[in-house]
N, C-alpha and C positions, 0 to 999 in steps of 0.2 A: 382572731378568727377572720379578720379581715385579709391576712395572708392565705388562708385556707380558701376563703372565698374566692380570690383572685387566681390562686394555682388551680382552683376546679375549673374556673373556664379556660385557663391556658391548656390544662391536660385534656380537655373534651373540646378543643377549638374548633374542630371542624364540624361537631354537631351543634354547638352553640351558632357557628356562623349560619347554618341552614335555619336555624329558628329565628336568628336575627334578621334573616332575609325576609322571612314571613312578617316580622313587625313592620320591618322597613318598606315593604310593599304597601301595606295597610295604611300606615301613617304617610305614605307618599301621596295615596289618593287624597287622603285629608288635606294635607298640606297644598296639594295641588289644587283642589277646590277652592281654598280659602284664599291662596295666591290669585287664581282666575278671577274669584269674585272681586277681590280688590283691584284687580286690573280693570274689570268692567266698569266697577263704581267709578273708578278714577276717569275712565273713557267719557262716560255719561256726565259725571260731574263737570268735566272740561266743556261739555257741549251746553249743559245749563249754565254754566258761568259765562260762556262765551254768547250766548243767546240773551242772557240777562244784562250784557253790558250795555249801557246807556239808559235802561230802563230806571227812571227814578219812580214812577207811578203808573199803575196799570188801571184803567178804568174798564170794568165789566159788567155784564148785565145781572139781573137778579137770577138767583139759584133757582132752578124748577126741582120738581120731584123725580123727575125722568132722569134716566142714566143712559150713558153709551154702553156699547157692549162689553167694555173694560171696566165698567163699574164707575166711572167718572161721572159726575153730576153735570147735567145740562145746563145751560144758561140761557136767558132771554137775550136775543140779539140787540144791538142797539142801532139807532140810525145813524147812518154815514154824516148825516148833518151835525150831528153833534160836535164834530170835529172842529167846526169854526168857534163854537162858544168854549171849547177847552182851549184854544189857542189863544183866545182873548183873556183868558185869566192871568193875572199877574204872576210872574214868576215862571211860566211856560216858556222853555225855548223852541222845543219841537213838538209836534203831535204826529202820530204815525197810525193809520187805521190798520189793525191786523187782519190781513187777508191771505188766505193761503189754501193747497190743496194738492193735486197730483199734477205733476209735469213729467213727461217721460220723453228722453230724446231718443232718436234714432241714429245708432252709432255708425262710425265708418264702415262696418261690415255688413250694414242693412239689417241689423236687430235691434231691437230694444236695449239701450244701455242701462243694464239693471246689475246689482249685486246681490245674486241669491233672493232671499225673499225681504231684503230690506227696503224701506218705503222711497219712493222717488217723489220728492217734495217739490213744490213750486209755492213763491211768496211774491208779494208784491215789492219792487224795488224804490227805496228812498235815497237819493243823493246824500243826504245828511245822517244816513244810518251809520252808527259807529260800528257796528258789527261788522259790516261789508267793506274790505279793504281792497280796492280795485288794484291788480296787478298787471294789466294790459288792455288796452282799448277804452271803450267808454261803457255807460249803461245804457239800457235800452229807453227808447224814446216814443215809440209806436208799436201798433200791433205787428206782430212779426219779427220782433227783434227781442233777443234774451241775453243774458247776463248770466254765464255757469261758472260754478264753482271749479277750482283747479284739479282736483280729484275726479270729479264727474266728467270733466273735459278728458283727462287721461285714461279714464274707462271707456268713454266712447271713442277715442282715437280721433277726435277732433281737435280744432284749433281755432282762434280767434279769426273772424273774417269766413268760416265756413257757413254755408246753408246746408240745411238738413230739415227733417221733417219731425215734429213733435206732437205728442198727444198732452195738450193742456186741457187738464179736466175731462171734458167729453168731446173737445174739439179738435180734430186732427188738422195739422196746417203745416205750412212751410215756414221755416224761422231762420234767421241770421244771427249768428253769434257775434254780438258786438263787443263783447270783453269778457274777461275773465277776474275772478275774485278769490281771496283766499279768506275762509272762513275763521281761520284763527284757533281752531280745534278740530280733532278728526271728527267726522260724521258717523261713526260707527256703520260705515257701508252704505248708508243713505246717499242718493244723489239729489243736488240742490240748484234749481234754476229759478231765476229772479225774472220777472216779467215788468213793463212799465206800469204806472198806477193807474191808468184808464183802463188798460186791458185786463188789469187784475180786477177792477171793479166790475167790468163787463162779464168777467169769468166767475168771480168768486161771491160776488155782491151784486147780483142783477136786480135784487129786490130792495137795494138801498141800505142794507143792514150787514152789520159786521159783529162778531163776537166780542171784540174789545179794542181799546184804543192804549198804544205805549206812549208816554210822556217823558220827555226829557226836562231838567230844572235847569233854570238860568244859575250862573254864578253865584255863589253864596246863598242859594235857596236850598234847604233840607228838604230831603224826603218826605218828612213827616209834615213840614211847611207847606209844600206843594200840594200833598194829599189833602190836607185841611181846606186849601183854599178852592180845589177844584169839587170838594164833595157839596158844594153850595149850587154847583149848576149841572150836576149829573141828575137823571131821572129818578123818581121814587122807586126804591127797591135794588138799584144798581149800586155797585160799590167801588171805592178807590182804595188799593192798597199799595204800599210802598214797595221799592225794588227789592228790597231785602226780604220782604215776605213774600213777594212772588218767586224770588230765588228758593226759599226754603221749601215753597210748596211744590215746585217743580222738582226740586232734590228729592222730597220724599216720595212724590208721585213715580220718580224714574227708579228709585230704590225699591219701592214696592212693586212695581212692574216687572223688574229683573230679578228679583229675589228668588223667583222661582227656580231661576237656573241654579243657584247655589244650593237650594233645599233638594232639587232632583240630584246634584252630584253628590252631595253629602250622604243621601240614601244609599248610595252604591259604595262610598266610601264606608259607612257602617257596616254593610253587609261583608265586605273585604275584612275589615277589622275584627269581625265577629267570627269568620272562618279562621282567621289568623289567629284567634284566640284558642280554638281547637287544637292546633298544632303546636302552640305553646306548652298547653296542658299536656297532651300526650307526649311531648319531648321530655318534660320534666317529670313526668309519671315514670317514664322509661330509664331516664338517669337514676331517679331515686331508686328504682327496682334493682338497676344495675349496680349501684352504689351502696348497696345494703352492708356490706361488710366494711366499707370505708367509712360510712356514716357511723356503724356500730362501735368502730374502733375509737372513731372520736368520742363517744359516749364512755368507752372503757377506760379511756385515759382521763376523764373528768369533765367532759363538755355535758352542758346542761342540756334540756330538750331545747329551751330557749334559745341557746347559741346555735343549735344544729338548725332549728327553725330561720334563725337569721342568716345562716350561711347560704341555704337554699334561696331564701327572698332576696339576699344580697345579691347571687348570682343572676337572678331575675331582674333585680333592679338595674345592675350593669348592662345585662343584656338589651333590655327596653330602652335603656338611655343611648346606648350605642346605636341600636337600631333605628331608634327615632331620630337622631341627629342625622344618620344617614338617609333614612327617609325623607327628612326635610329638605336636604339637598336634591334628592331625585324628585321630590314634588315641584319644585321650581322648574326642573326640566318637564316634568309631566304637565305643569301649567302651561308651557309654552306648545307642547302637544294639543292639548285641550283648546288652546286657543286657535290653533289651525283646524281642529275640529268644528269649533263653533263657527268659524268663519264659512264652512262650507254652507252654512244655515243663512249667510248674509250679514252676519253680525261681526263687523270690522273692528278690531280691539287695539286701541293704540296707547293703552294706559300703562305699557311695560309689563314688568314682573315685580310689583311691589311686595317685600316680605316685610309685614308689619309685626309689631311686638305680640300682638295677640296671636298671629299664625305661628309664631314660634313657640309661645306658650302653650298654646291649645294641641299643636303637633305634639311636643314633648309629653304633653300630661296624657293624651290619648295613649302614646305607645307605652309609656311607663305604667300607667295603671291598668290597662289590659293587660300587661306582661305579668304585672305583680298579682293582680286577681286570678290570672290563669294558673300562676303558680302556688297559690295558697294551698288547695288540697293536696298536691303533691308535697310541698313543706311540711303540712301536718303530719302526712304519713312518715315523712323522714324523721320527724321529731319524736315518732313513737317508736322508731327502731330501737329494740331492746340490746343493751351491750353484748349478751351472749350470742347474738346473730352474727358477731365476727367470728365466732368459732365453729360456724357451719358452712359447708361448702356451697350448700343452695342458696344461692342470694335471691332468688325470685319469690315474689310474694304472691301466692295462689289468688287469682282474681275472686271468684265465688260471686254470689248473688246474681247471677245471670238471669235464673227463672222469675226471680224477685222483680227484676228491673223489666222483663219482658211481660209481667203480670200488670205492673204500673202503667206501662207505656202502652198497652192494649187498651185499659180503661181511658186513659187520655184520648188516645184516638177515638175511642167510641163517642166520648163526651164532644170532641171536635165535630164528628159527623152530625151527632145532636144538635150542635150549634149551628152548622152551615147549612144543612140540608133545609129545614123549614125556612130559614132566612133568606135563602137564594131561590127557592121554589115558589115563593109567594108573590102576591101582586106587586108589594112594594118592599123591595129589599132592604134588610136590616144591616146596614153596614157594620156598626159597632159590633153586632154579635158575629157577623162573618168574618170580622177581622179576629175575634177572640178564638173563633173555632178553627181558623186557620193555623193561629198560633199553637193552639192545642195539638192539632193533627203534627206541626213541625216537632213540638215538644215531645209527643208521644213516640214519633219514630226515633227521635234522637235518644230517649229512655230505652225504647225496645231494641235498637239496633243490636246491641250484643247478643239478645236472645234470637234476633233473626239470622243472625251472621252463619251459623251452622247449616240451615236448609238453604239459604240463598246462595251461600259461597259453593256449596256442594253443587248447587244446580249450575251456576257459571262457570265451574271449573271443571266441568264434566268433560268438556271438549279436550281439555288438556290431558286428563286422565286417560282417555281414549288414545291421544295421537301420542303421547310420551310416556304412558304407562308407569313405572315405578317413580319416574321423576315427576311427572304430573301429579301423582298421590302425595308424594313428598311436598311439593309446591302447597297443595291444597290443605293438608295437614298443618304445615308452618301456618298459614293463613287462619286455621281454625284453633291454633294452639293458645292464644289469648283473645277470645272474642272481643273483650272490651277493647283491647288496643286496636284491633282490627276496625271495629265498629267506630271508634273515634277518628281513626284515620279515613275512613270513607265516608264520614257524616260531613266533614268539610267539604268534600266533594258533592257530596248529595244536596247541600244547601245551594250552592250554585246552580246545579243543573235542575233543581226543582224550579228555581225562578226562571231559569230559561226556557223549561218545558212549559210552565204556565203561561209565560208570554208568547210563545209559540202558539199554543192553543188559541190564546185570545186573539193575535195577530191573524192567524188562518180562519178563524170563525168571523172575524171581522171583514176578511177579504171575501169569504163566501157569501156572507150575508148581503153584501154590497152587490155581489155580482148576481145573486138570487133576486133581489129586490130590483134590479134595472131588468132584468129579464123578465119579471111577473108583472111589474108594476109601471113598465115605461111602455108607451104606446108610439112616442114621438120617434123620428128617423135619427136627428140630429141633436145634440147639444152644444150650445155655445157657453162658454165658461173661461174665467180668468184665474181658476185654480186657487181663487181667494186672495189673489195678488191686490185686486183692486173691483170695483163695480164695472159692469158693461153700461156705456152710454146708453140712455134711454133711446138715442135716435137709431141705433142699430136695429132695433126691433122692428121701427118703421121701415128701415130700408129693406129687411129681410121679407117682410109681408108684401112687397113688391116683386120679389121675384118669382119668375115662372116657375110653376111646379110645385110652389109652398100653398098649402091648403090652410095651415094654422100655426100660430105663434103664441107661445105662452111665455109670459115674463113671471119671475118669481123676484120679489123685492123684500129685503128685511130691514126691520126697524127695532130701535130698542122700544120696550113696552113693559110697563109696570101695573100689576094688580095686588091691592092691598100692601104696597111695599114690598111684592116679591118680583124679582124679574122673570118675564115670561118671553119665550122664544117665540115671535111672531113675524109672518110674512102677509106681504099683500099680494093678490092674485085676482084674475077676472075668472068665474064660475066656468063659461063656455069653454074658454081657452084651455083652462085645465083640465077639463073632462075629456078634451079632444086628444090631449098630449100624455095625460097620465090615467092609469086605470086606478080610480080613486074607488075604495070601498066605504060607501055609507052606510053608517050603521043606525042613525036616527035623522030624521029632518032632512034636508035637502042642501045640496052644494049651490042651488040656485039662490040660496038665502043671501048670499053675497050682494046679488043683484040690488036686492031689497034695503042695503045697508046694514044687515046682520052679520054676525061672525060665526064662523065655523071653527069648531075645536077639536082637537085629536082626541081618541078614546082614552089616551094614557092620562091627560089632565082631567078629563071629564071624571075618571075614576076617582082620580087624586083629590080634587075638588068637591065631588059630589054634584057636578052641575049637568043639567040635562036640557034638551030642546025647550025653549021657551023661557029660560030662566035670565033674570036681568042681572048682568055682572056687576061685582063691585066697580065704583067708578075707576076708569084705567087712564093711565099716561101713556100716551103715544107720541113718540117724538118730541114736538113741541107742544102738542096738545095735551092739556091737562083736564082731568075729570070728565073724560069721555063716557057717556051711556052707551052700553054695548047690550045687546040681546043675543043668545044662543039660538041660532036658526039651523044649525046642523053638527052632526058629530061623525068623524070619519076615524078609519083605522090611520095610526101613525103610518108616514109614508116617506121612506128614503129621498124620491124626486122631489119632494116638498121639504127636504133635509130635516124631516121630522119635526116640523114646526108644530108647535102646541096650540098656536091660534092663526087663522086664517081671517083676514079682515078686508074690506073694499078697497079698490085702488082709488077711489074717491078721497077716501080718508087719510091714505098716503100722500096724496098730493097736498094735502092741509097740513100734515104733521111734519114733512120732511123740506127743508128749506130746497129750491131748485137747484142750487149749486151742489147740494149733496146726493140728489137723485139718482139712482141708478139700478139696473138689474144685477140681482146675484146669481140666477141662472136664467137661461133662455131655452127654451125647447121649440124645435121646428118639426111639424109634420108636413110630409110630402106627399103627392098623388102617385108616385113610385114609378113614374114613366122613366124619367132620366135622373137615377141616383148619383151617378158620378158626374154629371153635367151640374145638377145641383151643388154638389159639395164643391165643386170648382168655383161657382157663383159665391156660395156663403165664403168661401176662403178669401175671394177677392173682395167680399163686401166688408169682411171684418179687419183686412189686412190695415187699413190706415189707423186702427185701433190698437195696434201692437200687442197687446197682451191678451187678447181674445184668441181662442182656440176653437177650432170646429171638430167634434167627436162624435162618433156614432156611439150607440149604447155599449158596446163592448171596449172600447176605448175609454169611454166615461167611467166604466167599473175600474179598468186597469189602471186610470189616473187616480182614483182613489184609492185602490191598493198600493200604489206606489207612495203616496204620502203615509200610510200606514206602514209599510215596509222600511220606509227612511228610518223613522222612530224605532222600529224594532232593530235594525241593524246597530243604532247607537246604543241601544239598551245591552244588545248582546256583546258588543265591544266592552262597555263598563263591567258587565258582569264577568267577561273573560279574565280580569284581573283575579277575582276571587276564585275561579276556576284554576288560574295558575298558582294561588298560594296554596290550595287544595292537591296541587300536584306536588308542590314542594314537600307538602306534608307527608306524600307517600314516599317521597325520596328519603326524608328524615326517618321516616319510620324503618324503611329497609335498612339504611345505614346504620341504624341503632341496632336493629335486629341481628344484622350481620356480624356485628362488634359482640353481642350478646351470646350469638351461637359459634364462636370462633372455634371452639374445640370441637362441637358437633360438624362443623365444615371440614375440620381437619380430618376427622374421624372417616366421614364420606369420602374424603379425596383418598384415604389411606386404604379404604376397601373397593377402590376400583372406579369412582365417579370421575368422570373426565371434566376438564374445565369448561367445555361445551355444554355438557349436562348442567353443571352447577349454574352457568349463566342461564340456561333454559329454566332451571327451578326457580331462581329468584325473579326471573321475568315473569313466569307463569303466577307467583305469588303477587307479583306486583299488579299484573293484569287482573287477576281475581278480586284484589281489593278496590281498584278502579272501577270494575265493572259493577261489583257489588253495590259502591257507591252511586254510581249511574242508574242502575235498577231502581234502588229506593228513591232517587231524587226525580226520576222520570215517573214513577208511579204517585208520588206525591204532587208533582208538578201537574200531572193529567188531572188529578182530582181537583186541584186549585183552579186549573183553567176551566174545567167544567163547571165548578161553582160561579166563577167569574161571568162565564157565559150565560147561564142560565138567569143570574142577578140582572144581567143586562139586556135581557130579552125586550123588555118595554123601551129600552133606548135603541132598539133597531138590530141588536145581535141575537137575530133570530135562529140562524142557521150554525149547528155545532159542527166545526170541521178540526179534525185532529192531524196535524202533520206528520204522517207516520213516516214518510221519506226522511224528514229532518230530525226526528226520533231516532232512526235508525243510524242516521250520520253523526249524531252525537254518542251514541253508544260504541260506534265504531272509532270514533275520536277518542272516547275515554279509554278504551282498550288501547289505542296507540299512545295515548298520554301515559298510560301505565308503563308500557314497553319502554319508554324514554326515561320515565321515573326509575328505572331498574339499571339503567346504564351505567351510573357512578357506583352504587352498592355492588354490582355485580362484578365491576372491574376491580373493586378492592376485594372481593371475595376470591376472585381466581387468582389474586397475586399473593394469597397468604402462603406463607412457608408451612407446609404440611406438620413438620415435626415440631415447629413452635407452636403451630394451633393445637396440635394434640396435647401439648404441655399446659397450654394457656388456663388460667383459672376464671 
C-alpha cells in the first residue's frame, strides 16, 4: 500500500504540487514568525547582557503601588548622597548613579538623528564603566561635550570633533562630540549619547534623587556577598539585588514587552493556515471523487477500508511533510523580509536568522497536522467507496445536503446576530459575547455557502451571460454544478477578504471620528505635538505665550494613575486654558473645579464606576504620590483633543507627582487672535525648531497625522492578510485545474461541436471570476457586519462616526475579479491544449 500511496502522488503530481504550495505558504508564515521572534529575542538579550555587564549589585528604591504606562511598578527615588555610603562598604569597587533620559542629536542634514520610532537615549558617562569601550577621542568632561555611540554617529553623519545641536531632555544646546564608543551589542535602532556626570545630575537629577545605583565588586567578592554587605546601609524599604537577578528581571521584562510582535504575527499565520486547510480539504475531496473507480478497484482486489483510508492519509502526510519542509526554508527568507518590515518602524534587528529546534518542530507539526486533519473527511469517504463502483462509468459522488446546510447555516448566522447586536449596542461592550457572535457568523456563512452559491453566482455571473451568451451560461453552470466545491473554494477567499473589509471599516471609521472630533471639539488654531515620540519641554508653552498674536495656550500632561488597583488614564490641565482651546461639553458640575483642587472625570468612567459630582474617589496613586484623596467636581463628555482622558486633575498635583526631569507636555494647543495666521505659524515654527521633534499643525493637519498612524498599521495588516488571499487564489487555481481534468471528455465534446480555443478560455476564465467574486461578495458582506459591530462597540472609546470605505471595497471587488482571471490562466492553458480526439475518448 505504500507503493500505491507514493504512486498516487507521482501520478497526480501537478495537483499535489499546487496543494503543497498552500501548505508551504501557511507554514512559511508560521516559521518566519518564529524565526523573527528568535531574532528579536536574541537582539534584546544581547542588549540586556551588555547593559548588565559589570553590574554585581543594583540598589533601588522601595516599590510603589503606582505603575508606568507599560505596567512597570514605579519605585521611590534614592538620594544621590547615598553613593558615598555605598562606596564606603567593604567589597565595593565602583558605584555609579543611574541617570538617564532623552538625548537627540541634530545630524549632518540639519534634522534630528532618529531611527523611526526607536528611542533616543542619554545617560551619564563614567570612565570606569565596563559597558563603554572608547574607540576614538575621549569622554565628556563638562557641559556641552558628549560621547556618542558609533552607530548613532553613523546615523547622524557626524564624526568626532564635530559641533552640532542637541536636545538634552528639555534643554536645546550646542554640543561638541569629544569621542565615540562601541556599545558591544546592537541597540535595536536606538541612539545613545553620554554626558559628563555633573551635566547628567543637573539634567536628570536636579532634585538630588536617582532611581538606582549600580555597584561593581572587588576581586574575590561574590555578588551575594556584596548584596548582603550593602543591605545594612540602604534606606528602609530599598532593596539590593544581585547582577544575575537584575539580568533575569530585565530579560523577562523585555521578553514580555516584545511578545506582542510574535502574537500579532502568529494571528495572521493562523489565518493563513486556516485558509490553506480549505484548499487541502477541497483538493482531497475532488481527488477522491475523481479516483472513485481507482479506489474501488483497490477494494475489489482485496484492500480493506482501513488500507484505503491509510492510502489517502498517507498521501496527505507526505504532502504535508514536503510542504512543511519547503515552507520552513521559505520561512527563513520570509523572516528576513519581516525584519526589513519591522525596521521601518525603527526596530533594528541584529540577531540574525536563528532556526531553533522548536521552530523546526512546530513548523513541521503545523503543516503535517493541518494537512492530515484536512484530509480526514475525504479519506473516510474514500474508505466507504464500494467495490462495485469500479464497474460504473460515473465516478462522481452526488453532493446533496445543500438545503440542509443552508438551514443550519442560517440558524448559526441568526444566533451570531443575536450575540453581537446586544453586546455591541449596549453602554459597555461584552467582548467575549461579541467574539462568540463573530465566530458564529463566520461559521454560519461557511456552512450555508453551498446553499448561497446558486443565487449569488447567478447574480455575479450575469454580466458574462449577457456579454458572452452561451459561453457565459456554460461558465455559470459549471460553477453551479457542484455547489459544495464552489463554496469551499470561495470560502477560502471569503475569510481573507472578510478580515480585510472589517479592518477597512474600522480604520475608515477611526479616521472619520478623528476628523469630526477635531472639527467639532477643537477651537484652538494650532496644535503642537511630537507624534508620541517624546514629551514637549515645559518651557515651550512659556515661550509660545510670549508670541504676538497668541491669546491662549493650553497644555495637556499625562501621568500614570491608579484607583483601586486599576489603571486610569489621567491628564493634568488648567480649566481656563482648556475651555478657551477645546469645546468641552460639561454634563455635570464645572470644569472650574480643577482650580479648587478637585478632579473632572469623563462620562464613560462615570457610567462605568457609578461616580457623580461630589463623590469622594477611592485613594488614588498618581505618579510618585500615593493615597491621594480626590473629589469629583465635574463630569464631561469624552474628548479626543483631551486624548479621551478618563480623569483631569490640577496642574499643582502634577508638579508634586512627577519628578522635574520627567515633566513635559503631551499636547499643546494654541489659540490666536486671527490677525496674522501665517506670521504666527512662522513664529511658532521658529520657537519649536530647537526642540527638534515638536511639530506645528493646524486642526486638519493634526487630524491627518492621527489618520497616518492608523493607516500605517492598516497597511501592515493588509500586507499580512494578503498572504491568506494569495493562498485562496491558489485554491481557485487548484479547483479549476482539477475541474478541467475531471471534465476532459466534456471539453473534448465542446471543442468537437465547434467551440473555439478562445471561447474555451473565456468559459474557464468566467468560471474562475464567478467563483472569486462569489467569495469576495460573501467576504465583504461579513466584513461590513463585523466592522459595523466593532465600530459600535468602540463608540465609548471615541469611534463615534461610522464610515464605510466604499472606494476600497470596490477596489477589492475588482481585484478579486482580476485575481480570478489570473487564477484561470494555467487551467485554461491546459484545457486549450487538450487533443480533441483523446479528450473525447477519455474516461
